[in-house]
C-alpha positions as CSV (number, residue, x, y, z in Angstrom):
1,X,0.0,0.0,0.0
2,X,2.8,2.4,0.9
3,X,4.7,1.4,-2.3
4,X,1.6,1.9,-4.4
5,X,0.9,5.4,-2.8
6,X,4.6,6.4,-3.3
7,X,4.5,5.3,-7.0
8,X,1.2,7.2,-7.5
9,X,2.6,10.3,-5.8
10,X,5.7,10.3,-8.1
11,X,3.5,9.9,-11.1
12,X,1.2,12.8,-10.0
13,X,4.3,15.0,-9.4
14,X,5.6,14.3,-12.9
15,X,2.2,15.1,-14.5
16,X,1.9,18.3,-12.5
17,X,5.4,19.5,-13.7
18,X,4.5,18.7,-17.3
19,X,1.2,20.5,-17.0
20,X,2.8,23.7,-15.5
21,X,5.5,23.7,-18.2
22,X,3.0,23.3,-21.0
23,X,0.7,25.9,-19.5
24,X,3.6,28.4,-19.3
25,X,4.6,27.8,-23.0
26,X,1.0,28.2,-24.2
27,X,0.5,31.3,-22.0
28,X,3.7,33.0,-23.3
29,X,2.5,32.5,-26.9
30,X,-1.0,33.8,-26.6
31,X,-0.6,36.6,-24.0
32,X,-1.4,39.9,-25.8
33,X,1.1,42.7,-25.7
34,X,-1.5,45.0,-24.2
35,X,-1.1,43.4,-20.9
36,X,2.6,43.5,-20.7
37,X,4.5,41.0,-22.9
38,X,7.1,42.6,-25.1
39,X,7.7,40.7,-28.4
40,X,11.3,40.9,-29.4
41,X,12.7,39.7,-32.8
42,X,15.1,37.3,-31.2
43,X,16.5,36.3,-27.9
44,X,20.2,36.7,-27.0
45,X,20.6,33.0,-27.9
46,X,19.3,33.4,-31.4
47,X,21.4,34.6,-34.4
48,X,20.3,36.5,-37.4
49,X,22.0,35.4,-40.6
50,X,23.2,36.7,-43.9
51,X,24.8,35.1,-46.9
52,X,28.5,35.9,-47.8
53,X,29.5,35.9,-51.4
54,X,33.1,35.5,-52.4
55,X,33.1,37.9,-55.4
56,X,34.3,35.1,-57.7
57,X,31.6,32.5,-58.7
58,X,29.1,32.3,-55.9
59,X,25.4,32.5,-56.8
60,X,21.9,31.4,-55.9
61,X,19.6,29.7,-58.4
62,X,16.0,30.7,-57.8
63,X,14.1,29.7,-61.0
64,X,12.4,33.0,-60.5
65,X,11.8,33.9,-64.1
66,X,11.0,37.5,-65.2
67,X,8.8,40.4,-64.3
68,X,8.2,42.9,-67.1
69,X,5.5,45.4,-66.3
70,X,6.2,46.9,-62.9
71,X,8.7,45.6,-60.3
72,X,10.7,46.5,-57.3
73,X,13.8,44.9,-55.7
74,X,15.2,45.6,-52.2
75,X,18.2,44.2,-50.4
76,X,20.6,45.0,-47.5
77,X,24.2,44.7,-48.7
78,X,27.5,45.0,-46.9
79,X,30.2,45.4,-49.6
80,X,33.5,43.7,-48.9
81,X,35.6,45.4,-51.6
82,X,35.5,47.5,-54.7
83,X,35.8,45.3,-57.8
84,X,35.0,45.1,-61.5
85,X,31.3,44.5,-60.9
86,X,28.8,43.3,-58.2
87,X,26.0,41.4,-60.0
88,X,22.8,41.0,-58.0
89,X,20.1,39.7,-60.4
90,X,20.6,37.9,-63.7
91,X,18.8,35.6,-66.2
92,X,21.6,33.1,-66.4
93,X,25.3,32.6,-65.9
94,X,26.1,33.0,-69.6
95,X,24.3,33.9,-72.8
96,X,22.7,37.0,-71.2
97,X,22.7,39.2,-74.4
98,X,19.6,41.3,-74.4
99,X,18.6,40.7,-70.8
100,X,18.9,43.0,-67.8
101,X,20.9,42.8,-64.6
102,X,20.8,44.8,-61.4
103,X,24.2,45.9,-60.2
104,X,25.3,46.8,-56.6
105,X,28.5,48.1,-58.2
106,X,28.6,48.8,-61.9
107,X,30.9,47.0,-64.3
108,X,34.5,47.9,-64.9
109,X,35.2,49.4,-61.5
110,X,32.6,52.2,-61.7
111,X,31.5,51.0,-58.2
112,X,28.2,52.8,-58.2
113,X,24.7,51.2,-58.1
114,X,23.1,50.7,-61.5
115,X,21.4,48.5,-64.1
116,X,22.8,46.8,-67.2
117,X,21.2,45.7,-70.5
118,X,23.7,43.1,-71.8
119,X,25.0,43.9,-75.2
120,X,23.7,47.5,-74.9
121,X,25.0,49.6,-71.9
122,X,26.0,49.6,-68.3
123,X,24.0,52.4,-66.7
124,X,24.7,53.8,-63.2
125,X,23.6,56.6,-60.9
126,X,26.3,59.3,-60.9
127,X,25.9,60.2,-57.2
128,X,28.5,59.7,-54.4
129,X,25.8,58.0,-52.3
130,X,25.4,55.3,-55.0
131,X,29.0,54.3,-54.3
132,X,28.3,52.1,-51.3
133,X,30.7,52.1,-48.3
134,X,32.9,49.1,-47.8
135,X,32.2,47.2,-44.6
136,X,28.9,48.9,-43.8
137,X,25.4,47.7,-44.2
138,X,23.3,49.7,-46.7
139,X,19.8,49.3,-48.0
140,X,19.4,49.5,-51.8
141,X,16.1,49.5,-53.8
142,X,15.2,49.7,-57.4
143,X,11.7,50.3,-58.7
144,X,10.5,50.2,-62.3
145,X,7.5,51.6,-64.2
146,X,6.9,53.2,-67.6
147,X,10.6,52.7,-68.5
148,X,11.8,54.6,-65.5
149,X,14.1,52.8,-63.0
150,X,14.4,54.7,-59.7
151,X,17.2,53.9,-57.2
152,X,16.9,54.4,-53.5
153,X,19.9,54.2,-51.1
154,X,19.1,53.9,-47.4
155,X,15.6,55.2,-48.2
156,X,16.7,58.3,-50.1
157,X,15.5,58.7,-53.7
158,X,18.5,59.2,-56.0
159,X,16.3,59.6,-59.0
160,X,16.0,58.1,-62.5
161,X,18.9,59.8,-64.3
162,X,21.7,57.5,-65.3
163,X,25.1,58.1,-66.7
164,X,25.2,56.5,-70.2
165,X,21.4,57.0,-70.3
166,X,18.6,57.2,-71.1
167,X,17.7,53.6,-70.5
168,X,16.9,51.3,-73.4
169,X,13.2,50.5,-73.5
170,X,11.6,47.7,-71.4
171,X,13.7,47.1,-68.3
172,X,12.7,43.6,-67.5
173,X,13.6,42.1,-64.1
174,X,15.4,38.8,-64.6
175,X,16.0,37.0,-61.3
176,X,16.7,33.4,-62.0
177,X,20.1,34.0,-60.6
178,X,21.2,36.0,-57.5
179,X,24.9,36.7,-58.0
180,X,26.7,35.3,-61.0
181,X,29.4,32.8,-61.8
182,X,31.6,35.7,-63.0
183,X,31.7,39.1,-61.4
184,X,29.5,37.9,-58.5
185,X,28.8,39.9,-55.4
186,X,31.7,40.4,-52.9
187,X,30.1,40.9,-49.6
188,X,27.0,39.9,-47.6
189,X,23.3,40.2,-48.4
190,X,20.2,40.1,-46.1
191,X,16.5,40.7,-46.5
192,X,16.2,40.3,-50.3
193,X,12.7,41.2,-51.5
194,X,11.2,40.8,-55.0
195,X,7.9,42.6,-55.8
196,X,5.7,42.8,-58.8
197,X,4.6,46.3,-58.1
198,X,6.2,49.7,-57.6
199,X,7.1,50.3,-54.0
200,X,6.6,54.0,-53.1
201,X,9.2,56.0,-51.3
202,X,7.1,55.8,-48.2
203,X,6.7,52.1,-48.4
204,X,10.4,51.6,-48.8
205,X,11.2,53.8,-45.8
206,X,8.5,52.4,-43.6
207,X,9.6,48.8,-44.1
208,X,13.4,48.8,-44.7
209,X,14.2,48.4,-41.0
210,X,11.4,45.9,-40.4
211,X,10.9,42.2,-41.1
212,X,7.9,41.5,-43.3
213,X,5.2,39.0,-42.6
214,X,5.7,37.4,-45.9
215,X,2.1,37.7,-47.2
216,X,2.2,41.3,-48.3
217,X,0.4,42.2,-51.5
218,X,2.7,42.2,-54.5
219,X,5.5,40.3,-52.7
220,X,6.8,37.6,-55.1
221,X,9.7,36.3,-53.1
222,X,11.3,37.1,-49.8
223,X,14.6,35.8,-48.6
224,X,15.1,36.6,-45.0
225,X,18.4,34.5,-45.1
226,X,17.0,32.7,-42.0
227,X,18.3,29.2,-42.7
228,X,21.7,29.5,-41.1
229,X,23.0,26.2,-42.5
230,X,22.8,24.0,-45.6
231,X,22.7,25.1,-49.2
232,X,19.0,26.0,-49.5
233,X,17.8,29.6,-49.2
234,X,14.1,29.5,-48.1
235,X,11.6,31.8,-49.8
236,X,9.7,33.3,-46.8
237,X,6.9,34.7,-48.9
238,X,3.6,32.8,-49.6
239,X,5.3,31.5,-52.8
240,X,7.9,28.7,-53.1
241,X,10.9,30.2,-54.9
242,X,13.4,28.5,-52.7
243,X,17.0,29.1,-53.8
244,X,19.9,26.7,-54.2
245,X,23.3,27.9,-53.3
246,X,25.9,27.1,-56.0
247,X,29.7,27.1,-55.5
248,X,28.8,27.9,-51.9
249,X,28.7,25.9,-48.7
250,X,27.1,26.0,-45.2
251,X,30.2,28.1,-44.2
252,X,28.8,31.0,-46.2
253,X,26.1,31.6,-43.6
254,X,27.4,34.3,-41.4
255,X,26.0,36.4,-38.5
256,X,24.0,39.4,-39.8
257,X,24.2,42.8,-38.2
258,X,21.9,44.4,-40.8
259,X,19.8,46.9,-38.8
260,X,16.5,45.0,-38.9
261,X,13.9,45.1,-36.1
262,X,10.5,43.7,-35.4
263,X,8.5,46.5,-33.8
264,X,5.0,45.9,-32.5
265,X,2.5,46.5,-35.4
266,X,1.0,49.5,-33.7
267,X,4.4,51.2,-33.5
268,X,5.4,50.9,-37.1
269,X,4.7,54.5,-38.2
270,X,7.8,56.3,-39.6
271,X,10.3,53.6,-38.6
272,X,13.9,54.8,-38.6
273,X,17.3,53.5,-37.5
274,X,20.7,54.5,-36.2
275,X,23.6,52.2,-37.1
276,X,27.2,52.2,-38.3
277,X,26.4,53.8,-41.6
278,X,24.7,56.8,-39.8
279,X,28.1,57.8,-38.3
280,X,27.9,60.8,-36.1
281,X,25.1,62.5,-38.1
282,X,21.6,62.7,-36.7
283,X,19.3,59.8,-37.6
284,X,16.2,60.6,-39.6
285,X,13.4,61.5,-37.2
286,X,10.4,59.3,-36.4
287,X,7.6,62.0,-36.1
288,X,9.5,64.1,-33.6
289,X,12.2,61.8,-32.3
290,X,15.7,61.5,-33.7
291,X,19.0,60.2,-32.3
292,X,22.7,61.0,-32.5
293,X,25.8,59.4,-31.2
294,X,29.2,61.0,-30.5
295,X,31.2,58.3,-32.4
296,X,30.4,55.8,-35.1
297,X,28.7,52.7,-33.8
298,X,30.3,49.3,-34.1
299,X,28.5,47.0,-36.6
300,X,26.9,44.9,-33.9
301,X,25.3,48.0,-32.2
302,X,22.2,49.6,-33.7
303,X,18.8,50.8,-32.8
304,X,15.4,50.7,-34.6
305,X,12.5,52.9,-33.6
306,X,9.0,53.9,-34.7
307,X,5.9,55.4,-33.1
308,X,2.2,54.8,-32.4
309,X,1.0,57.6,-34.8
310,X,-0.8,59.6,-32.0
311,X,-0.8,63.3,-31.5
312,X,-1.7,65.8,-28.7
313,X,-1.1,65.1,-25.0
314,X,-2.6,63.0,-22.3
315,X,-2.6,62.8,-18.5
316,X,-2.9,59.0,-18.4
317,X,-0.1,56.8,-17.0
318,X,2.0,59.6,-15.5
319,X,4.6,58.5,-12.9
320,X,3.4,59.4,-9.4
321,X,5.5,61.7,-7.2
322,X,7.1,63.5,-10.1
323,X,4.8,66.6,-10.3
324,X,4.2,65.9,-14.0
325,X,1.3,67.7,-15.7
326,X,1.0,65.7,-18.9
327,X,2.8,63.7,-21.5
328,X,2.8,63.2,-25.2
329,X,0.2,60.8,-26.5
330,X,2.8,59.8,-29.1
331,X,5.0,57.0,-27.8
332,X,8.0,55.6,-29.5
333,X,9.1,52.0,-29.4
334,X,12.9,51.5,-29.5
335,X,14.6,48.2,-30.2
336,X,18.3,48.0,-29.4
337,X,20.8,45.5,-30.6
338,X,24.1,45.4,-28.7
339,X,24.8,48.5,-26.7
340,X,23.8,52.0,-27.8
341,X,24.0,55.2,-25.8
342,X,22.6,58.2,-27.8
343,X,21.3,61.7,-27.5
344,X,17.5,61.6,-27.9
345,X,16.3,64.8,-29.6
346,X,12.5,65.5,-29.4
347,X,10.8,68.3,-31.4
348,X,7.7,69.1,-29.3
349,X,5.6,70.5,-32.2
350,X,6.3,67.5,-34.4
351,X,5.6,65.1,-31.5
352,X,2.4,66.7,-30.2
353,X,1.2,69.0,-32.9
354,X,1.2,71.9,-30.4
355,X,3.1,75.2,-30.7
356,X,4.7,75.9,-27.3
357,X,7.3,78.1,-25.7
358,X,9.4,75.7,-23.6
359,X,10.7,76.8,-20.2
360,X,13.8,75.2,-18.7
361,X,15.0,71.9,-20.3
362,X,14.9,70.3,-16.9
363,X,11.1,70.7,-16.8
364,X,10.9,68.0,-19.5
365,X,11.2,64.3,-18.6
366,X,11.9,61.3,-20.8
367,X,9.5,58.5,-19.8
368,X,10.2,54.8,-20.2
369,X,8.3,51.6,-19.8
370,X,9.4,48.1,-20.8
371,X,6.1,46.9,-22.3
372,X,2.9,48.3,-23.7
373,X,0.9,47.6,-20.6
374,X,3.6,48.6,-18.1
375,X,3.7,51.9,-16.1
376,X,6.0,54.7,-17.2
377,X,8.9,55.8,-15.1
378,X,11.2,58.8,-15.4
379,X,14.3,57.9,-17.3
380,X,16.0,61.3,-17.7
381,X,15.5,65.0,-17.4
382,X,16.1,67.3,-20.4
383,X,19.7,68.5,-20.8
384,X,19.3,71.3,-23.3
385,X,16.5,73.1,-25.2
386,X,16.5,75.1,-28.4
387,X,13.2,76.7,-29.6
388,X,10.8,73.7,-29.0
389,X,13.4,71.0,-29.3
390,X,14.5,69.2,-26.1
391,X,17.7,67.1,-26.0
392,X,18.2,64.2,-23.5
393,X,21.9,63.5,-23.5
394,X,23.7,60.2,-23.4
395,X,20.8,57.9,-22.8
396,X,21.6,54.2,-22.4
397,X,18.9,52.8,-24.7
398,X,16.7,49.9,-23.6
399,X,14.2,47.9,-25.5
400,X,10.8,49.4,-24.7
401,X,8.6,52.5,-25.1
402,X,9.3,56.2,-24.6
403,X,7.2,59.3,-24.1
404,X,7.9,63.0,-23.4
405,X,6.4,64.6,-20.3
406,X,6.5,68.0,-18.7
407,X,6.2,69.5,-15.2
408,X,4.4,72.5,-16.7
409,X,1.8,73.1,-19.4
410,X,4.3,73.8,-22.2
411,X,3.8,70.5,-24.1
């Protein structure tokens, strides 16, 4: 009897442990962000990947075919060196006469982003920004409609005017091959996206720092470079254009530090980033908030941020005991990778829509909370003010949500 009871007790204990573990796993998956769970792209144990091309004969076979009417292509690229040419898309490895190729560095050491019609001309954008930096991640996009190919570098429209132009008629996108057996890419690529529509400047800027869901309208193929091993490159769109790596091996999967985040869906308005390429210049601003750093960030350190598209002010969720009168209804979500300390610069009129005459900078407080449903706390006081712009200096960034508050009515 004692033996039977002991055996039953052990069995009951095991079942209880299994039940608690299962409940915890399910609960963590279904808990909505509105009550406090912060969804992060990856944990510290997970690695984001890119594919490294040797510049010689590496390529990916996609069997992607052609798109002729309207199209867009986006990619993050970290150039390893200047060389005779960096081929991104091609019809085949040989016999390409009459077909088109997108170039991340134009043929014959021009180095600038362009497009080629084999047997006709090698076109390129004659702008210094089209000459991508070596060793720094940069976002490149091409869009095509009505015989105009527009190039965007890091979200900036560099136009449709090409040296050696105007373009020959009918710029067809051939993407059977990514790279090429000769004059292939030299560097790393991540987040390659193929579209059968023309992405607008706003769409490019709003999504370049974000992972996609994969089911977006017009998305033909989406290579997150998420495999991390083997010689298959999965298509993460709703289609099945899985790629096969040729002249490459599992060793060509490398850790990616492309500045990609995964912000909550309600905080994906005007998404911006600060990363190595930004240097010591101010980042672009996300509806009132921008950042700057005193020295160029290391590649592994970057921050992505967007906002909840609110305006005006509110008195809800103000930290107690701080004598705060109100805060901005606009909140910004910040995702940090590595370690980033930055000046946070907030333009009150852009953030709230109100015209004010700020008092002392110290009257303004930077609020922080770690999750959507958490309570705000005061993270810092304003360091300087200029007109209606408040600067919070040398803020050690944390993943979470930020707002601007004031001890007076000037907000």
